[in-house]
RODO-2510 file (C-alpha; in nm, 4 decimals, decimal comma):
residues 126
     n   res          X          Y          Z
     1     x    12,6585    -4,2585    18,2579
     2     x    12,5530    -4,3244    18,5814
     3     x    12,2405    -4,5370    18,5989
     4     x    12,0986    -4,3868    18,8206
     5     x    12,1348    -4,0738    18,6432
     6     x    11,9933    -4,2596    18,3364
     7     x    11,7018    -4,3781    18,5153
     8     x    11,6366    -3,9911    18,6560
     9     x    11,7090    -3,8362    18,3112
    10     x    11,4606    -4,0933    18,1434
    11     x    11,2313    -4,0049    18,4003
    12     x    11,1903    -3,7167    18,3444
    13     x    11,1405    -3,6808    18,0013
    14     x    10,9139    -3,9986    18,0300
    15     x    10,7098    -3,7946    18,2588
    16     x    10,6930    -3,4433    18,0953
    17     x    10,5782    -3,6290    17,7296
    18     x    10,3172    -3,7648    17,9616
    19     x    10,2257    -3,4407    18,1566
    20     x    10,2194    -3,2187    17,7662
    21     x     9,9735    -3,5615    17,6317
    22     x     9,7974    -3,5037    17,8808
    23     x     9,7817    -3,0643    17,8320
    24     x     9,7533    -3,1452    17,4218
    25     x     9,4597    -3,4152    17,4894
    26     x     9,2585    -3,3019    17,9020
    27     x     9,0580    -3,5391    18,0103
    28     x     8,7236    -3,4295    18,1130
    29     x     8,5715    -3,5907    18,4026
    30     x     8,2628    -3,8247    18,2397
    31     x     8,4367    -3,9208    17,9290
    32     x     8,6598    -4,1926    17,7776
    33     x     9,0244    -4,0663    17,8553
    34     x     9,1674    -4,0760    17,5347
    35     x     9,5403    -3,9343    17,6646
    36     x     9,5956    -4,1866    17,9682
    37     x     9,4683    -4,4720    17,6918
    38     x     9,6915    -4,3187    17,4502
    39     x     9,9842    -4,2786    17,6407
    40     x     9,9228    -4,6877    17,7892
    41     x     9,9218    -4,8134    17,4212
    42     x    10,2174    -4,6082    17,3121
    43     x    10,3673    -4,6933    17,5863
    44     x    10,3200    -5,0819    17,5442
    45     x    10,3974    -5,0895    17,2211
    46     x    10,7648    -4,9238    17,2437
    47     x    10,8806    -5,1521    17,5564
    48     x    10,7812    -5,4340    17,3789
    49     x    10,9830    -5,2854    17,0933
    50     x    11,2923    -5,2025    17,2834
    51     x    11,2743    -5,5116    17,4962
    52     x    11,3143    -5,7117    17,1698
    53     x    11,6209    -5,4543    17,0484
    54     x    11,8112    -5,4466    17,3533
    55     x    11,8088    -5,7964    17,4139
    56     x    12,0865    -5,8572    17,1806
    57     x    12,2714    -5,5977    17,2755
    58     x    12,6053    -5,5682    17,5038
    59     x    12,8259    -5,2979    17,6016
    60     x    12,6111    -5,0307    17,7105
    61     x    12,2798    -5,2105    17,6602
    62     x    12,1714    -5,2371    18,0353
    63     x    12,2413    -4,8591    18,0956
    64     x    12,0137    -4,7894    17,7419
    65     x    11,6830    -5,0270    17,8579
    66     x    11,7496    -4,8827    18,2281
    67     x    11,6864    -4,4942    18,0664
    68     x    11,4186    -4,5760    17,7869
    69     x    11,2571    -4,8870    17,9595
    70     x    11,2826    -4,8133    18,3364
    71     x    11,3514    -4,3993    18,2827
    72     x    11,1586    -4,2379    18,0026
    73     x    10,8941    -4,5768    17,9793
    74     x    10,8519    -4,5621    18,3418
    75     x    10,7964    -4,1984    18,3610
    76     x    10,5833    -4,2056    18,0321
    77     x    10,3440    -4,5083    18,1266
    78     x    10,3193    -4,7779    18,4313
    79     x    10,0688    -4,9914    18,1640
    80     x    10,3453    -5,0940    18,0160
    81     x    10,5870    -5,3042    18,2136
    82     x    10,2428    -5,4849    18,3395
    83     x    10,1895    -5,5154    17,9392
    84     x    10,4908    -5,6685    17,8589
    85     x    10,5094    -5,8849    18,1898
    86     x    10,1442    -6,0715    18,0896
    87     x    10,2851    -6,0816    17,7259
    88     x    10,5875    -6,2348    17,8436
    89     x    10,4006    -6,4756    18,0846
    90     x    10,1826    -6,5994    17,8204
    91     x    10,4406    -6,6218    17,5633
    92     x    10,6625    -6,8444    17,8413
    93     x    10,3698    -7,1027    17,8045
    94     x    10,2042    -6,9725    18,1327
    95     x     9,9046    -6,8511    17,9847
    96     x     9,6776    -6,9238    18,3188
    97     x     9,9671    -6,6856    18,5277
    98     x     9,9378    -6,4436    18,3077
    99     x     9,5151    -6,4165    18,2630
   100     x     9,5365    -6,4962    18,6801
   101     x     9,8188    -6,1356    18,6717
   102     x     9,5951    -5,9921    18,5217
   103     x     9,3061    -6,0110    18,6651
   104     x     9,4734    -5,9432    19,0550
   105     x     9,6781    -5,6128    18,9176
   106     x     9,2999    -5,5193    18,7966
   107     x     9,1531    -5,5541    19,0849
   108     x     9,3767    -5,5049    19,3152
   109     x     9,4823    -5,1535    19,1325
   110     x     9,0928    -5,1062    19,1506
   111     x     9,0736    -5,1148    19,5156
   112     x     9,3998    -4,9321    19,5824
   113     x     9,1995    -4,6784    19,3956
   114     x     8,8771    -4,6898    19,5463
   115     x     9,0149    -4,6720    19,9034
   116     x     9,2485    -4,3614    19,8555
   117     x     8,9621    -4,1977    19,7013
   118     x     8,7437    -4,2896    20,0443
   119     x     9,0221    -4,1691    20,2344
   120     x     9,0739    -3,7919    20,0297
   121     x     8,7052    -3,7555    20,0920
   122     x     8,7535    -3,8865    20,4531
   123     x     9,0323    -3,6731    20,5364
   124     x     8,8550    -3,3611    20,3068
   125     x     8,4572    -3,3923    20,4802
   126     x     8,3130    -3,4328    20,0726
***
């Protein structure tokens, strides 16, 4: 299977799964975003599991990795990649780098969310 097709199909599956969970467990403004937390925890678990399972495989492992990790989990959640990168850094003896990565990622994402919201409010006039 073409790797581009594998990623596209995986992304569609992951995105639909994420959408399904958000429909089953919708977030109420002011409440706890359980659907997001749930998919992030499940995605983190799954990407850790798949990285270990697929690491020792030959042949079609790259296509499988791209389908599951980049496609399905990428469509399902982007937090899984963040978690795996942090664990990988810490496991490689780079605890300070892992901590800096976490702090930087969270800070930059919060700033980006704030900036996007501010721009949206300017555009809509709210």
